[in-house]
ZAPA-817597 format. One record per residue (C-alpha): chain; x, y, z; residue in one letter. Coordinates in steps of 0.05 Angstrom, whole numbers, plus 32768, in hexadecimal, padded with zeros to 4 digits. Example, Ala and Ser with C-alpha at 12.3 -4.5 7.8 and 13.67 -1.06 7.14 Angstrom:
+--------+------+------+------+---------+
: cadena :    X :    Y :    Z : residuo :
+--------+------+------+------+---------+
:      A : 80F6 : 7FA6 : 809C :       a :
:      A : 8111 : 7FEB : 808F :       s :
+--------+------+------+------+---------+
***
This chain:
+--------+------+------+------+---------+
: cadena :    X :    Y :    Z : residuo :
+--------+------+------+------+---------+
:      A : 7C69 : 7F6F : 7F14 :       m :
:      A : 7C8F : 7F31 : 7EED :       r :
:      A : 7C4D : 7F25 : 7ECA :       a :
:      A : 7C4A : 7F6F : 7EB2 :       a :
:      A : 7C8B : 7F6C : 7E98 :       l :
:      A : 7C8D : 7F25 : 7E71 :       w :
:      A : 7C4B : 7F3F : 7E51 :       l :
:      A : 7C71 : 7F81 : 7E3B :       v :
:      A : 7CA8 : 7F49 : 7E20 :       a :
:      A : 7C72 : 7F27 : 7DFC :       l :
:      A : 7C52 : 7F6A : 7DDB :       f :
:      A : 7C9F : 7F7A : 7DC6 :       g :
:      A : 7CA9 : 7F2D : 7DA3 :       v :
:      A : 7C65 : 7F2F : 7D7F :       a :
:      A : 7C73 : 7F7C : 7D63 :       v :
:      A : 7CB6 : 7F64 : 7D50 :       a :
:      A : 7C9E : 7F24 : 7D2B :       v :
:      A : 7C6E : 7F51 : 7D0D :       a :
:      A : 7C9F : 7F7D : 7CF3 :       l :
:      A : 7CC7 : 7F4F : 7CD8 :       f :
:      A : 7C95 : 7F20 : 7CBA :       a :
:      A : 7C66 : 7F50 : 7CA1 :       g :
:      A : 7C93 : 7F6D : 7C68 :       n :
:      A : 7CC0 : 7F38 : 7C5C :       n :
:      A : 7CBB : 7F2A : 7C12 :       q :
:      A : 7CF5 : 7EEC : 7C13 :       a :
:      A : 7CE2 : 7EAE : 7BEC :       v :
:      A : 7D03 : 7E6C : 7BF8 :       v :
:      A : 7D06 : 7E45 : 7BBC :       t :
:      A : 7D13 : 7DF5 : 7BC3 :       i :
:      A : 7D31 : 7DCF : 7B85 :       f :
:      A : 7D1C : 7D87 : 7B83 :       w :
:      A : 7D24 : 7D75 : 7B3D :       p :
:      A : 7D02 : 7D7A : 7B0C :       p :
:      A : 7CD4 : 7DA1 : 7B41 :       h :
:      A : 7CDF : 7DE2 : 7B5D :       r :
:      A : 7CBA : 7DF8 : 7B95 :       l :
:      A : 7CB5 : 7E43 : 7BB0 :       d :
:      A : 7C9B : 7E56 : 7BF2 :       v :
:      A : 7CA0 : 7E94 : 7C1D :       s :
:      A : 7CCF : 7E9F : 7C4A :       f :
:      A : 7CA0 : 7EAA : 7C8B :       n :
:      A : 7C82 : 7E68 : 7C7C :       l :
:      A : 7CCA : 7E3E : 7C75 :       m :
:      A : 7CD2 : 7E5B : 7CB8 :       v :
:      A : 7C96 : 7E3E : 7CD0 :       l :
:      A : 7C9E : 7DF6 : 7CB4 :       v :
:      A : 7CDC : 7DF2 : 7CD8 :       l :
:      A : 7CC9 : 7E0E : 7D11 :       a :
:      A : 7C8C : 7DD6 : 7D15 :       g :
:      A : 7CBB : 7DA0 : 7CFB :       f :
:      A : 7CEA : 7DB3 : 7D36 :       f :
:      A : 7CB2 : 7DAD : 7D67 :       m :
:      A : 7C97 : 7D6A : 7D4D :       l :
:      A : 7CDE : 7D4D : 7D50 :       l :
:      A : 7CE8 : 7D63 : 7D99 :       y :
:      A : 7CA5 : 7D4C : 7DAB :       g :
:      A : 7CB3 : 7D06 : 7D8C :       a :
:      A : 7CF8 : 7CFF : 7DB1 :       l :
:      A : 7CD0 : 7D10 : 7DF4 :       r :
:      A : 7CA0 : 7CDF : 7DEC :       a :
:      A : 7CD3 : 7CA5 : 7DDB :       v :
:      A : 7D01 : 7CB4 : 7E19 :       s :
:      A : 7CCA : 7CC0 : 7E46 :       a :
:      A : 7CB4 : 7C74 : 7E2C :       l :
:      A : 7CF4 : 7C57 : 7E3A :       f :
:      A : 7CFE : 7C79 : 7E7E :       a :
:      A : 7CBA : 7C56 : 7E9A :       l :
:      A : 7CE0 : 7C17 : 7EB0 :       p :
:      A : 7D15 : 7C47 : 7ED6 :       l :
:      A : 7CDD : 7C76 : 7EF0 :       e :
:      A : 7CB7 : 7C33 : 7F0E :       a :
:      A : 7CF7 : 7C1F : 7F38 :       r :
:      A : 7CF2 : 7C6B : 7F4D :       r :
:      A : 7CB4 : 7C68 : 7F68 :       w :
:      A : 7CC3 : 7C25 : 7F8C :       r :
:      A : 7D03 : 7C3E : 7FA7 :       a :
:      A : 7CDF : 7C79 : 7FC4 :       q :
:      A : 7CA4 : 7C4D : 7FDF :       q :
:      A : 7CD7 : 7C2B : 8005 :       k :
:      A : 7CFC : 7C69 : 801C :       e :
:      A : 7CC0 : 7C87 : 8040 :       r :
:      A : 7CAA : 7C41 : 8055 :       a :
:      A : 7CF4 : 7C3E : 8076 :       m :
:      A : 7CE8 : 7C86 : 8095 :       y :
:      A : 7CA2 : 7C79 : 80AA :       g :
:      A : 7CC2 : 7C3E : 80CE :       s :
:      A : 7CF4 : 7C64 : 80F3 :       l :
:      A : 7CC8 : 7C98 : 810E :       m :
:      A : 7C9D : 7C63 : 8126 :       d :
:      A : 7CD6 : 7C3B : 814B :       s :
:      A : 7CE4 : 7C82 : 8168 :       l :
:      A : 7C92 : 7C91 : 8180 :       a :
:      A : 7C92 : 7C4E : 819D :       n :
:      A : 7CD5 : 7C57 : 81C5 :       l :
:      A : 7CBC : 7C92 : 81E4 :       l :
:      A : 7C76 : 7C71 : 81F0 :       a :
:      A : 7C98 : 7C42 : 8212 :       g :
:      A : 7C85 : 7C03 : 81E6 :       r :
:      A : 7CD4 : 7BEC : 81DA :       y :
:      A : 7CBB : 7BAB : 81BB :       i :
:      A : 7C98 : 7BD1 : 8182 :       r :
:      A : 7CCF : 7C03 : 817D :       a :
:      A : 7D03 : 7BCE : 817A :       a :
:      A : 7CD8 : 7BAB : 813B :       k :
:      A : 7CCB : 7BF3 : 8121 :       s :
:      A : 7D15 : 7BFD : 811F :       a :
:      A : 7D29 : 7BB8 : 8101 :       q :
:      A : 7CF6 : 7BC2 : 80D1 :       n :
:      A : 7D1B : 7C06 : 80BA :       a :
:      A : 7D5B : 7BDD : 80B6 :       l :
:      A : 7D34 : 7BAA : 8086 :       v :
:      A : 7D1C : 7BE0 : 8058 :       q :
:      A : 7D63 : 7C07 : 8057 :       e :
:      A : 7D7F : 7BC5 : 803A :       k :
:      A : 7D51 : 7BBD : 8005 :       s :
:      A : 7D54 : 7C03 : 7FEE :       l :
:      A : 7D98 : 7C00 : 7FEF :       g :
:      A : 7D96 : 7BC0 : 7FC3 :       l :
:      A : 7D6C : 7BDC : 7F96 :       l :
:      A : 7D90 : 7C1C : 7F86 :       t :
:      A : 7DCF : 7BF3 : 7F7B :       d :
:      A : 7DA7 : 7BC5 : 7F45 :       q :
:      A : 7D85 : 7C05 : 7F22 :       t :
:      A : 7DC3 : 7C29 : 7F26 :       g :
:      A : 7D95 : 7C6A : 7F3E :       h :
:      A : 7DA1 : 7C96 : 7F78 :       a :
:      A : 7D5F : 7C9F : 7F9D :       t :
:      A : 7D72 : 7CDF : 7FCB :       g :
:      A : 7D88 : 7CAF : 8004 :       h :
:      A : 7DD3 : 7CC1 : 8000 :       s :
:      A : 7E07 : 7C95 : 802A :       a :
:      A : 7E0E : 7CC6 : 8060 :       s :
:      A : 7DC4 : 7CC0 : 8071 :       r :
:      A : 7DC4 : 7C78 : 8064 :       s :
:      A : 7DFB : 7C78 : 8096 :       t :
:      A : 7DD7 : 7CA0 : 80C5 :       q :
:      A : 7D93 : 7C76 : 80BE :       l :
:      A : 7DB8 : 7C38 : 80CE :       r :
:      A : 7DDA : 7C50 : 810A :       s :
:      A : 7D98 : 7C6F : 8126 :       l :
:      A : 7D6F : 7C35 : 811F :       a :
:      A : 7DA1 : 7C04 : 813B :       h :
:      A : 7DA6 : 7C3B : 8173 :       l :
:      A : 7D59 : 7C35 : 817A :       l :
:      A : 7D5C : 7BE7 : 8182 :       v :
:      A : 7D91 : 7BE9 : 81AF :       a :
:      A : 7D6B : 7C1F : 81E1 :       e :
:      A : 7D2F : 7BF8 : 81DB :       s :
:      A : 7D5E : 7BB9 : 81F0 :       a :
:      A : 7D77 : 7BE2 : 822D :       q :
:      A : 7D39 : 7BED : 823E :       s :
:      A : 7D1D : 7BA9 : 8244 :       l :
:      A : 7D60 : 7B8E : 8269 :       q :
:      A : 7D78 : 7B6D : 8225 :       n :
:      A : 7DBD : 7B79 : 822A :       r :
:      A : 7DCC : 7B43 : 81F6 :       a :
:      A : 7DA4 : 7B70 : 81C2 :       l :
:      A : 7DBC : 7BB4 : 81DA :       r :
:      A : 7E0A : 7BA0 : 81CD :       d :
:      A : 7E02 : 7B84 : 8189 :       q :
:      A : 7DD7 : 7BBF : 816E :       h :
:      A : 7E05 : 7BEE : 8191 :       l :
:      A : 7E42 : 7BD1 : 816D :       q :
:      A : 7E21 : 7BCE : 812D :       l :
:      A : 7E07 : 7C1D : 813A :       a :
:      A : 7E54 : 7C2E : 8144 :       l :
:      A : 7E69 : 7C07 : 810A :       q :
:      A : 7E38 : 7C2D : 80DE :       n :
:      A : 7E54 : 7C73 : 80FC :       a :
:      A : 7E90 : 7C64 : 80F0 :       a :
:      A : 7E9C : 7C8D : 80B5 :       q :
:      A : 7EB5 : 7CD8 : 80BC :       r :
:      A : 7E6D : 7CF9 : 80A9 :       h :
:      A : 7E47 : 7CD7 : 80D9 :       a :
:      A : 7E75 : 7CEC : 8113 :       q :
:      A : 7E38 : 7D10 : 8135 :       e :
:      A : 7E13 : 7CC9 : 8135 :       v :
:      A : 7E4C : 7CAB : 8157 :       r :
:      A : 7E53 : 7CDB : 818A :       e :
:      A : 7E08 : 7CCF : 819E :       g :
:      A : 7E13 : 7C86 : 819B :       v :
:      A : 7E4E : 7C86 : 81D2 :       q :
:      A : 7E2A : 7CBF : 81FC :       l :
:      A : 7DEA : 7C87 : 81FC :       r :
:      A : 7E16 : 7C4F : 820D :       a :
:      A : 7E3A : 7C74 : 8249 :       a :
:      A : 7DF2 : 7C82 : 825D :       r :
:      A : 7DD6 : 7C36 : 825E :       w :
:      A : 7E19 : 7C22 : 8284 :       a :
:      A : 7E09 : 7C54 : 82B6 :       l :
:      A : 7DC6 : 7C36 : 82B6 :       e :
:      A : 7DE8 : 7BF7 : 82C5 :       d :
:      A : 7E0D : 7C13 : 82FB :       r :
:      A : 7E4E : 7C05 : 82D8 :       d :
:      A : 7E71 : 7C4D : 82DF :       a :
:      A : 7EAA : 7C2F : 82BF :       g :
:      A : 7E98 : 7C21 : 8285 :       a :
:      A : 7E73 : 7C60 : 827F :       a :
:      A : 7EB8 : 7C88 : 8286 :       l :
:      A : 7ED2 : 7C53 : 8251 :       e :
:      A : 7E9F : 7C6E : 821E :       w :
:      A : 7EA9 : 7CB8 : 8235 :       l :
:      A : 7EF6 : 7CB8 : 822A :       t :
:      A : 7EEC : 7CA0 : 81E3 :       q :
:      A : 7EC4 : 7CDF : 81D3 :       l :
:      A : 7EE4 : 7D1E : 81B0 :       p :
:      A : 7EFA : 7D53 : 81DC :       q :
:      A : 7EC8 : 7D7F : 81C6 :       g :
:      A : 7E8E : 7D45 : 81C4 :       a :
:      A : 7EB4 : 7D3B : 820F :       a :
:      A : 7EA0 : 7D7E : 8231 :       r :
:      A : 7E55 : 7D82 : 821C :       r :
:      A : 7E28 : 7D87 : 8252 :       t :
:      A : 7E06 : 7D49 : 8247 :       l :
:      A : 7E4A : 7D1E : 8246 :       a :
:      A : 7E64 : 7D4B : 8287 :       l :
:      A : 7E26 : 7D37 : 82AC :       r :
:      A : 7E2F : 7CE8 : 82A1 :       m :
:      A : 7E74 : 7CF1 : 82B2 :       k :
:      A : 7E64 : 7D19 : 82F5 :       l :
:      A : 7E39 : 7CD9 : 82FF :       r :
:      A : 7E6F : 7CAA : 82F4 :       a :
:      A : 7EA1 : 7CC7 : 8315 :       t :
:      A : 7E78 : 7CCE : 8352 :       r :
:      A : 7E65 : 7C84 : 834C :       q :
:      A : 7EB4 : 7C67 : 8348 :       v :
:      A : 7EC8 : 7CA0 : 837E :       k :
:      A : 7EF7 : 7CCC : 8353 :       q :
:      A : 7EE5 : 7D01 : 837C :       t :
:      A : 7F18 : 7D2E : 835E :       l :
:      A : 7F06 : 7D25 : 831B :       l :
:      A : 7EBB : 7D2D : 8331 :       a :
:      A : 7ECC : 7D6B : 8347 :       l :
:      A : 7EEE : 7D86 : 8307 :       d :
:      A : 7EB1 : 7D72 : 82E5 :       t :
:      A : 7E7E : 7D95 : 8317 :       a :
:      A : 7EB1 : 7DD4 : 8308 :       r :
:      A : 7EA3 : 7DC9 : 82BC :       l :
:      A : 7E54 : 7DB9 : 82BC :       l :
:      A : 7E54 : 7DFE : 82F3 :       a :
:      A : 7E73 : 7E28 : 82BB :       k :
:      A : 7E4A : 7E0F : 8288 :       h :
:      A : 7E0A : 7E27 : 82B5 :       r :
:      A : 7DF9 : 7DDA : 82AF :       a :
:      A : 7DD3 : 7DE5 : 82FE :       f :
:      A : 7DBD : 7E25 : 8317 :       s :
:      A : 7DF0 : 7E48 : 8343 :       q :
:      A : 7DD3 : 7E2E : 8384 :       a :
:      A : 7DD3 : 7DE7 : 8367 :       a :
:      A : 7E1D : 7DED : 834F :       a :
:      A : 7E35 : 7E02 : 8392 :       q :
:      A : 7E15 : 7DC7 : 83B3 :       s :
:      A : 7E36 : 7D99 : 8388 :       i :
:      A : 7E79 : 7DBB : 8389 :       v :
:      A : 7E74 : 7DB8 : 83D4 :       r :
:      A : 7E5D : 7D77 : 83DE :       g :
:      A : 7E97 : 7D5B : 83AE :       l :
:      A : 7ECE : 7D82 : 83D2 :       a :
:      A : 7EB1 : 7D6E : 8417 :       l :
:      A : 7EB9 : 7D27 : 83FF :       e :
:      A : 7EFD : 7D3A : 83E0 :       l :
:      A : 7F13 : 7D51 : 8421 :       l :
:      A : 7EFA : 7D16 : 844B :       n :
:      A : 7F1D : 7CE1 : 841E :       d :
:      A : 7F66 : 7D02 : 8435 :       a :
:      A : 7F80 : 7CD2 : 8470 :       h :
:      A : 7FB9 : 7CFF : 8486 :       d :
:      A : 7FC7 : 7D45 : 848B :       p :
:      A : 7FEE : 7D4B : 844D :       a :
:      A : 7FC0 : 7D29 : 8423 :       q :
:      A : 7F8C : 7D5B : 8448 :       l :
:      A : 7FBD : 7D9A : 843A :       q :
:      A : 7FBF : 7D7C : 83E6 :       q :
:      A : 7F75 : 7D75 : 83E6 :       a :
:      A : 7F65 : 7DBB : 83FE :       w :
:      A : 7F98 : 7DE4 : 83D2 :       f :
:      A : 7F7F : 7DBA : 839D :       s :
:      A : 7F35 : 7DE2 : 83A0 :       l :
:      A : 7F26 : 7E22 : 8379 :       d :
:      A : 7F31 : 7E63 : 839D :       e :
:      A : 7EEF : 7E69 : 839A :       s :
:      A : 7EDD : 7E26 : 83BF :       e :
:      A : 7F0E : 7E37 : 83F6 :       r :
:      A : 7EED : 7E72 : 8400 :       a :
:      A : 7EAD : 7E48 : 8416 :       m :
:      A : 7E9F : 7E4E : 8465 :       p :
:      A : 7E88 : 7E07 : 8461 :       e :
:      A : 7EC2 : 7DE8 : 8443 :       l :
:      A : 7EF4 : 7E12 : 8469 :       v :
:      A : 7ED5 : 7DFD : 84AB :       v :
:      A : 7ED5 : 7DB4 : 8497 :       h :
:      A : 7F1C : 7DB5 : 8479 :       a :
:      A : 7F38 : 7DD0 : 84BE :       a :
:      A : 7F11 : 7DA0 : 84E8 :       s :
:      A : 7F27 : 7D65 : 84C0 :       r :
:      A : 7F6E : 7D7F : 84C4 :       l :
:      A : 7F6A : 7D7F : 8511 :       m :
:      A : 7F4E : 7D36 : 8515 :       a :
:      A : 7F81 : 7D1D : 84EB :       l :
:      A : 7FB7 : 7D44 : 851E :       h :
:      A : 7FCD : 7D70 : 84EB :       g :
:      A : 7FEC : 7DBE : 84F6 :       d :
:      A : 7FB7 : 7DDD : 8522 :       a :
:      A : 7FD2 : 7E1F : 850F :       g :
:      A : 7FC9 : 7E18 : 84C5 :       l :
:      A : 7F7F : 7E03 : 84D3 :       a :
:      A : 7F72 : 7E44 : 84FB :       r :
:      A : 7F91 : 7E68 : 84C3 :       t :
:      A : 7F5B : 7E49 : 8493 :       w :
:      A : 7F25 : 7E5F : 84CB :       l :
:      A : 7F37 : 7EA2 : 84D3 :       l :
:      A : 7F0F : 7EBE : 848B :       q :
:      A : 7ED8 : 7E97 : 84A9 :       v :
:      A : 7EE0 : 7EB5 : 84F6 :       w :
:      A : 7EE3 : 7EFC : 84CB :       d :
:      A : 7EA6 : 7EEF : 84AC :       r :
:      A : 7E7E : 7ECF : 84E2 :       m :
:      A : 7E8B : 7F10 : 8511 :       m :
:      A : 7E6D : 7F3D : 84DA :       e :
:      A : 7E2F : 7F64 : 84F2 :       p :
:      A : 7E06 : 7F46 : 84BA :       r :
:      A : 7E29 : 7EFD : 84BC :       s :
:      A : 7E0B : 7ECF : 8486 :       e :
:      A : 7E34 : 7E95 : 84B0 :       i :
:      A : 7DFA : 7E5F : 84C5 :       g :
:      A : 7DF7 : 7E49 : 8513 :       d :
:      A : 7E09 : 7DFE : 84F9 :       n :
:      A : 7E49 : 7E1D : 84DB :       l :
:      A : 7E5A : 7E44 : 8517 :       r :
:      A : 7E53 : 7E0B : 8548 :       i :
:      A : 7E85 : 7DE6 : 8518 :       k :
:      A : 7EB9 : 7E28 : 8515 :       l :
:      A : 7EB5 : 7E1D : 855B :       i :
:      A : 7EBA : 7DDC : 8563 :       t :
:      A : 7EF0 : 7DD8 : 8535 :       g :
:      A : 7F1B : 7E12 : 855D :       l :
:      A : 7F08 : 7DF0 : 85A0 :       e :
:      A : 7F30 : 7DB4 : 858A :       a :
:      A : 7F71 : 7DD9 : 8583 :       g :
:      A : 7F6A : 7E04 : 85C0 :       l :
:      A : 7FA9 : 7DDE : 85DF :       d :
:      A : 7FD1 : 7E04 : 85A8 :       s :
:      A : 7FAF : 7E42 : 85A5 :       l :
:      A : 7FD9 : 7E85 : 8597 :       d :
:      A : 7FCA : 7EC4 : 85BA :       a :
:      A : 7FB6 : 7EEA : 8585 :       a :
:      A : 7F7B : 7EA8 : 857E :       w :
:      A : 7F67 : 7EB8 : 85C6 :       l :
:      A : 7F68 : 7F09 : 85C1 :       a :
:      A : 7F34 : 7EF8 : 8584 :       r :
:      A : 7F09 : 7EC8 : 85AD :       i :
:      A : 7F09 : 7EFF : 85E2 :       e :
:      A : 7EFC : 7F37 : 85BF :       a :
:      A : 7EC2 : 7F10 : 859C :       a :
:      A : 7EA2 : 7EFA : 85DB :       q :
:      A : 7EA3 : 7F3C : 85F8 :       l :
:      A : 7E86 : 7F5D : 85BB :       s :
:      A : 7E4E : 7F2D : 85C0 :       r :
:      A : 7E43 : 7F17 : 8606 :       p :
:      A : 7DFE : 7EF7 : 8600 :       r :
:      A : 7E1D : 7EC2 : 85CD :       d :
:      A : 7E1C : 7E81 : 85EF :       a :
:      A : 7E45 : 7E62 : 85B8 :       n :
:      A : 7E85 : 7E96 : 85C1 :       l :
:      A : 7E77 : 7E8F : 860A :       q :
:      A : 7E85 : 7E4A : 860F :       y :
:      A : 7EC4 : 7E56 : 85DD :       l :
:      A : 7EE9 : 7E84 : 860D :       a :
:      A : 7EC8 : 7E5A : 8647 :       g :
:      A : 7EF2 : 7E25 : 862B :       m :
:      A : 7F30 : 7E4E : 8619 :       a :
:      A : 7F32 : 7E62 : 865B :       c :
:      A : 7F29 : 7E22 : 8678 :       l :
:      A : 7F63 : 7E03 : 8653 :       n :
:      A : 7F90 : 7E43 : 8665 :       r :
:      A : 7F7B : 7E32 : 86B0 :       q :
:      A : 7F56 : 7E6F : 86BD :       l :
:      A : 7F1F : 7E4B : 86EB :       w :
:      A : 7EF6 : 7E86 : 8701 :       g :
:      A : 7EE8 : 7EA6 : 86C3 :       k :
:      A : 7EDE : 7E62 : 869D :       a :
:      A : 7EAB : 7E48 : 86C9 :       r :
:      A : 7E87 : 7E90 : 86C4 :       q :
:      A : 7E91 : 7E8E : 867B :       l :
:      A : 7E74 : 7E48 : 8673 :       l :
:      A : 7E36 : 7E4C : 86A7 :       s :
:      A : 7E20 : 7E88 : 867D :       q :
:      A : 7E28 : 7E57 : 8643 :       a :
:      A : 7E06 : 7E16 : 865B :       a :
:      A : 7DC4 : 7E48 : 865F :       m :
:      A : 7DC0 : 7E56 : 8617 :       g :
:      A : 7DE4 : 7E22 : 85F0 :       l :
:      A : 7DB7 : 7E05 : 85BB :       q :
:      A : 7DE3 : 7DC9 : 85A1 :       d :
:      A : 7DE6 : 7D8B : 85CA :       a :
:      A : 7E34 : 7D81 : 85BB :       t :
:      A : 7E48 : 7DC0 : 85D2 :       l :
:      A : 7E16 : 7DC3 : 8612 :       h :
:      A : 7E31 : 7D81 : 8620 :       r :
:      A : 7E76 : 7D8E : 8623 :       n :
:      A : 7E66 : 7DD7 : 8649 :       a :
:      A : 7E48 : 7DA7 : 868A :       w :
:      A : 7E81 : 7D7A : 8683 :       r :
:      A : 7EB5 : 7DB5 : 868D :       a :
:      A : 7E86 : 7DD4 : 86C3 :       l :
:      A : 7E89 : 7D8A : 86E3 :       a :
:      A : 7EDA : 7D93 : 86DA :       v :
:      A : 7EDD : 7DD6 : 86F7 :       l :
:      A : 7EB1 : 7DBE : 8731 :       a :
:      A : 7EDF : 7D81 : 8743 :       e :
:      A : 7F1D : 7DB3 : 873F :       q :
:      A : 7EFC : 7DDA : 8778 :       r :
:      A : 7EEA : 7D99 : 8795 :       e :
:      A : 7E99 : 7DA4 : 8799 :       d :
:      A : 7E84 : 7D64 : 878F :       e :
:      A : 7E35 : 7D6F : 878F :       p :
:      A : 7E42 : 7DA5 : 8753 :       a :
:      A : 7E71 : 7D72 : 872D :       a :
:      A : 7E3A : 7D38 : 8732 :       a :
:      A : 7E04 : 7D6E : 871F :       q :
:      A : 7E32 : 7D81 : 86E3 :       a :
:      A : 7E36 : 7D3D : 86CD :       y :
:      A : 7DF4 : 7D2D : 86D3 :       k :
:      A : 7DDD : 7D65 : 86A8 :       r :
:      A : 7E0C : 7D55 : 8678 :       a :
:      A : 7DF9 : 7D06 : 8674 :       a :
:      A : 7DB6 : 7D21 : 866F :       q :
:      A : 7DC5 : 7D46 : 862B :       l :
+--------+------+------+------+---------+
***
């Protein structure tokens, strides 16, 4: 379509010139005393146009002749620039291939080429398209590649030297992304050297936006776990879970592990309660954390009533028809309740009795009800429940405790053979 339009325009111009020049009777007279020259106007126009074209061509030829040295310098600069980028690509390829010495040499060669290119540009005063920002980024990346190779070769002196050079070159405002990348690599190297404190220091130097990126948060999680900053590690794990850096199951596992570690770090009931209430509501609803926190509170001689208040939600979930509470967690729950039988109130006794009656074949509930009866000196009922539980308990600790309780009951009624037999069964377990 465009070619057709140009052709129509060309025909229009030809018709206009023909109409103008065909009937043009004008004459141009040139006086050069004592001579006089008469020429047609059309010929004068053609002569002037030809003279203009000749003059223009001559000027272009002279300009091209004087520009030859500059074009030669530009060509040399382009060759150096290509060699510089080629060395940088070779360094990256060798680094990925595990050839660290070659990678370092190629990156250093790129730095030499960049320096010579800068000197050539300064001498000629001609820009080669290699802007200041690109030059800064290239120098920083080349220093970073040398430092990365030195880290792989365990040459920490060379690594630190080029790390500082990379940071100096990335100090400009337009090289912020490069600087953040250098700081992240420095934090990673510190983690590889098992220096979590230095890694956290590098991460704190990042801007707020960069510090919340997934890569930075992953390294922060590793560093805080190494230095045992459990609360900070837990907050970081929550952010990673929010950013979907892990699968849902993996995120819950990591958060649960850190929360358990936080609870284990408490050395008195006040610290434990503070750690417990520092958890999120979703975390305080995890059965594993609830049972562990209650057991830990009772082990620290804390408020048993508060512990049972925490355990109530897990107890209700365990008594549901299709409960997802596993056997191990059930045993931990029963063990935690057993530890506070001395202060057990009537409401909890009613719950235990109702649970045992609703599930008469559950050995774990029979054991808990029997131990509660034993604590209340209901010898006959305790003996009946514990005897039934001892035949079906799978957990070795509960099984052993059941036989020991039966031995105590046998001693209470002065049945020495039964007591000896019960102690023997307990010892075998």
